[in-house]
C-alpha positions as CSV (number, residue, x, y, z in Angstrom):
1,M,0.0,0.0,0.0
2,L,1.5,3.3,-1.1
3,I,-0.5,5.4,1.4
4,A,-1.2,3.9,4.8
5,L,-4.8,4.1,5.9
6,D,-3.9,6.2,9.1
7,E,-2.0,8.6,7.0
8,Y,-4.8,8.9,4.5
9,K,-7.2,9.6,7.3
10,S,-5.1,12.2,8.9
11,M,-4.3,14.1,5.7
12,L,-7.4,13.6,3.5
13,S,-10.3,13.1,5.9
14,G,-12.9,15.8,5.1
15,F,-11.2,16.5,1.7
16,Y,-11.3,15.3,-1.8
17,V,-8.5,15.4,-4.4
18,T,-9.0,17.9,-7.2
19,D,-5.6,17.7,-9.0
20,C,-2.3,15.8,-9.1
21,V,1.1,17.0,-10.3
22,V,4.0,14.7,-11.1
23,R,7.4,16.2,-10.2
24,D,9.2,13.0,-11.0
25,R,8.7,9.3,-10.7
26,N,9.0,9.4,-6.8
27,R,7.4,12.8,-6.0
28,F,3.8,13.8,-6.6
29,V,1.7,16.5,-5.2
30,F,-2.0,16.3,-4.5
31,I,-4.3,19.3,-4.3
32,A,-7.5,18.8,-2.2
33,D,-10.6,20.8,-1.5
34,S,-12.8,20.5,1.6
35,W,-15.8,18.1,1.5
36,Y,-18.6,19.7,3.5
37,T,-21.5,17.9,5.3
38,D,-25.0,19.2,5.0
39,A,-24.6,20.8,8.4
40,Q,-21.4,22.6,7.4
41,V,-23.1,23.8,4.2
42,A,-26.0,25.2,6.2
43,E,-23.6,27.0,8.5
44,E,-21.7,28.3,5.5
45,E,-24.9,29.7,4.0
46,K,-26.0,31.1,7.3
47,N,-22.9,33.1,7.7
48,K,-22.7,34.0,3.9
49,W,-19.3,32.4,3.5
50,D,-18.1,32.0,0.0
51,P,-17.7,28.2,-0.8
52,R,-14.9,29.0,-3.2
53,F,-12.7,29.8,-0.2
54,R,-13.2,26.6,1.8
55,P,-9.9,25.3,3.3
56,K,-7.6,23.7,0.7
57,R,-4.7,21.2,1.2
58,I,-1.5,20.8,-0.8
59,L,0.0,17.4,-0.1
60,P,3.4,16.4,-1.4
61,F,3.8,12.6,-1.7
62,F,7.2,10.8,-1.6
63,R,7.0,7.2,-3.0
64,D,10.6,6.4,-1.9
65,R,9.9,7.0,1.8
66,V,8.8,4.3,4.3
67,E,5.1,3.5,4.4
68,G,3.2,5.9,6.8
69,D,5.6,8.8,6.2
70,R,4.9,9.6,2.5
71,L,2.5,12.4,2.7
72,E,3.2,16.0,3.9
73,G,0.3,18.5,4.6
74,N,-0.1,22.2,4.0
75,T,-3.5,23.7,4.7
76,F,-4.6,27.0,3.3
77,S,-7.5,29.3,4.3
78,Q,-8.9,32.0,2.0
79,W,-7.6,30.3,-1.1
80,S,-9.9,29.7,-4.0
81,Y,-9.1,27.0,-6.5
82,P,-5.3,26.3,-6.7
83,R,-3.6,25.4,-10.0
84,G,-0.5,23.2,-9.7
85,G,2.6,22.5,-11.7
86,A,6.2,21.6,-11.4
87,A,9.6,22.9,-12.6
88,T,13.2,21.7,-12.6
89,K,14.6,25.2,-13.3
90,P,15.9,27.1,-11.5
91,L,15.1,24.4,-8.8
92,N,13.2,21.2,-8.8
93,Q,10.0,22.4,-7.2
94,F,6.2,22.3,-7.1
95,I,4.4,25.6,-7.7
96,A,0.7,26.3,-6.9
97,V,-1.1,29.5,-8.0
98,E,-4.4,30.5,-6.5
99,H,-7.0,31.2,-9.2
100,E,-8.7,34.4,-7.7
101,N,-5.9,36.5,-6.2
102,D,-2.7,35.1,-7.8
103,K,-1.3,33.8,-4.4
104,V,1.8,31.5,-4.9
105,F,3.0,28.6,-2.9
106,V,6.3,26.7,-3.6
107,T,7.7,23.6,-2.1
108,G,10.7,21.5,-3.1
109,S,14.6,21.4,-3.1
110,G,14.6,22.1,0.7
111,E,12.3,25.1,0.5
112,V,8.6,25.6,1.6
113,Y,7.2,29.1,1.4
114,E,4.3,31.3,0.2
115,D,5.7,33.6,-2.5
116,A,4.7,37.1,-3.4
117,P,1.5,37.3,-5.5
118,L,1.9,37.1,-9.2
119,N,0.7,40.6,-10.0
120,S,3.3,42.1,-7.7
121,T,6.3,40.2,-9.2
122,M,5.5,39.9,-12.9
123,L,7.8,41.8,-15.3
124,N,6.0,43.1,-18.4
125,N,2.8,42.0,-16.6
126,P,0.2,40.5,-19.0
127,L,-2.1,39.1,-16.4
128,R,-5.7,39.9,-17.2
129,G,-7.6,36.9,-15.9
130,G,-7.4,34.0,-13.4
131,I,-4.6,31.4,-13.8
132,R,-6.0,28.2,-15.3
133,R,-2.9,26.1,-16.0
134,I,0.8,25.6,-15.1
135,K,3.0,23.7,-17.5
136,T,6.7,22.8,-17.6
137,I,8.4,24.0,-20.7
138,N,12.2,23.5,-21.0
139,G,12.3,23.0,-17.2
140,Y,10.5,26.3,-16.4
141,A,7.0,26.7,-15.1
142,Y,4.7,28.6,-17.5
143,I,1.2,29.8,-16.6
144,A,-1.8,30.3,-18.8
145,G,-4.8,32.4,-17.8
146,G,-8.0,34.1,-18.9
147,S,-8.1,36.9,-21.4
148,R,-4.8,35.6,-23.1
149,S,-2.6,35.8,-19.9
150,V,0.7,34.1,-20.0
151,G,3.9,34.2,-18.0
152,K,7.1,32.3,-16.9
153,R,8.6,31.8,-13.5
154,L,12.2,32.8,-13.3
155,G,12.8,32.1,-9.6
156,K,11.6,33.2,-6.1
157,G,9.5,36.3,-6.5
158,Q,10.4,36.6,-10.2
159,W,8.0,36.1,-13.1
160,W,8.2,37.3,-16.6
161,G,5.6,37.9,-19.2
162,N,5.9,38.5,-22.9
163,F,2.7,39.7,-24.5
164,N,4.3,41.0,-27.7
165,G,1.6,40.6,-30.4
166,L,-1.1,39.4,-27.9
167,V,-4.2,41.6,-28.4
168,H,-7.0,41.6,-25.8
169,D,-10.6,42.3,-26.7
170,K,-12.3,43.5,-23.5
171,E,-15.8,43.2,-25.1
172,N,-15.3,39.5,-26.1
173,Y,-13.1,38.3,-23.3
174,L,-15.2,35.1,-22.9
175,E,-14.2,34.0,-26.4
176,E,-10.5,34.5,-25.7
177,G,-7.9,32.0,-24.2
178,F,-5.9,30.8,-22.4
179,D,-6.9,27.6,-20.7
180,D,-3.8,25.6,-21.4
181,I,-0.2,26.0,-22.7
182,D,2.6,23.7,-23.9
183,G,5.7,23.9,-26.0
184,F,8.4,22.0,-27.8
185,S,10.9,24.6,-26.6
186,E,10.9,28.1,-25.3
187,T,10.9,29.4,-28.8
188,D,8.1,27.1,-30.0
189,I,5.1,27.4,-27.6
190,Y,1.3,27.0,-28.2
191,A,-1.4,28.6,-25.9
192,V,-5.0,27.7,-26.4
193,G,-8.5,28.4,-25.0
194,G,-11.7,30.3,-25.5
195,K,-13.6,29.6,-28.8
196,G,-11.0,28.2,-31.1
197,D,-8.4,30.7,-29.8
198,V,-5.0,29.3,-30.7
199,W,-1.7,31.3,-30.6
200,H,2.0,30.4,-31.2
201,F,5.1,32.0,-29.7
202,N,8.4,32.0,-31.6
203,G,10.6,33.2,-28.7
204,D,9.9,36.9,-29.6
205,K,6.3,37.4,-30.7
206,W,2.9,35.8,-30.4
207,Q,0.9,35.1,-33.5
208,Q,-2.7,33.9,-33.8
209,I,-3.2,30.6,-35.6
210,A,-6.0,29.8,-38.0
211,F,-7.9,26.9,-36.3
212,P,-10.8,24.9,-38.0
213,T,-13.4,25.3,-35.2
214,N,-14.7,27.9,-32.8
215,T,-15.6,25.3,-30.2
216,Y,-14.4,25.9,-26.7
217,I,-10.8,24.6,-26.4
218,Q,-9.7,22.8,-23.2
219,T,-6.2,21.4,-23.5
220,V,-3.0,21.4,-25.7
221,C,-0.2,18.9,-25.8
222,C,3.0,19.2,-27.9
223,G,3.7,15.6,-28.6
224,G,6.9,13.6,-28.9
225,D,6.1,12.9,-32.6
226,G,6.4,16.6,-33.4
227,N,2.6,17.2,-33.7
228,V,0.4,19.4,-31.5
229,Y,-2.8,17.9,-30.0
230,I,-5.7,20.1,-29.1
231,T,-8.9,19.0,-27.4
232,C,-12.1,20.8,-27.4
233,Y,-15.6,20.7,-25.7
234,E,-17.0,17.1,-25.6
235,G,-13.6,15.6,-26.5
236,L,-13.4,16.9,-30.1
237,T,-9.7,16.4,-30.9
238,F,-7.4,18.0,-33.5
239,V,-3.8,17.3,-34.5
240,G,-1.5,19.5,-36.5
241,R,0.9,22.3,-36.3
242,G,1.0,25.9,-37.5
243,N,-2.0,26.5,-39.6
244,R,-2.4,22.9,-40.7
245,W,-5.0,20.9,-38.6
246,K,-7.2,17.9,-39.0
247,E,-9.8,16.3,-36.7
248,I,-8.9,12.9,-35.3
249,R,-12.0,10.8,-36.1
250,G,-13.0,8.2,-33.6
251,A,-11.0,9.8,-30.8
252,G,-14.1,9.5,-28.7
253,R,-16.5,12.1,-27.4
254,V,-16.8,12.6,-23.6
255,S,-19.5,14.8,-22.1
256,L,-17.1,16.7,-19.8
257,G,-14.2,16.9,-22.2
258,F,-10.6,16.3,-21.2
259,K,-9.1,17.9,-18.1
260,D,-5.5,17.5,-19.3
261,T,-3.7,16.0,-22.2
262,V,-0.1,14.7,-21.9
263,W,2.4,12.7,-24.0
264,H,3.1,9.3,-22.6
265,G,5.2,6.6,-24.3
266,D,4.5,7.1,-28.0
267,R,1.0,8.8,-27.9
268,A,-1.0,11.7,-26.5
């Protein structure tokens, strides 16, 4: 058993897992939200507490430790939905960003701390919406957010944004990305979201890509075969690169769509 029952009860009793981030083959991080009983919900409604800010837990898991000592717990109050990711540069760490107020938590390589909020540390700040994804590109943690927000973590208290070429339509912000980001390298990055909103970054400038549907996009994966895989609402899936795309027939439709897409082995 990887997680002992007593350890599970002490760390996850009253919580349910909402996300998992893989740092490496021996280190994972679980993100968990509170599971409220009917009585707790009634108390919440009575006091007009916002359910988005129920207590959260971020739980690093170490597979190479002895059973019963594999989970560590960090509890957060007044955090809305955290987004998690990992980086190997400048250090091997897990990074969580809070969706509403851009709070940042970091653990790994002997460090555990709550970093300064994104908006106070982002150079060339392009943040115009909540953070929706953190992805590792060339070892660095990249973030993607609403209204075509994108950035890169340089280190403690240091983020950098390049929005050269990225326009923002305040009137139609719901149709814009980004919900996900991935890249073959730091000079070959794709960011997607909104209604068929696909952009490419060449290391200097962003350019919008012609995409064959205006369906809401959910995920992007830059595959080991050199192709880009993009999934949309209800699992509609496309493969291509640049301005050349084709639908993958028979990929399978799912009512909720895909939460994430990754390259594993020889396929997305």
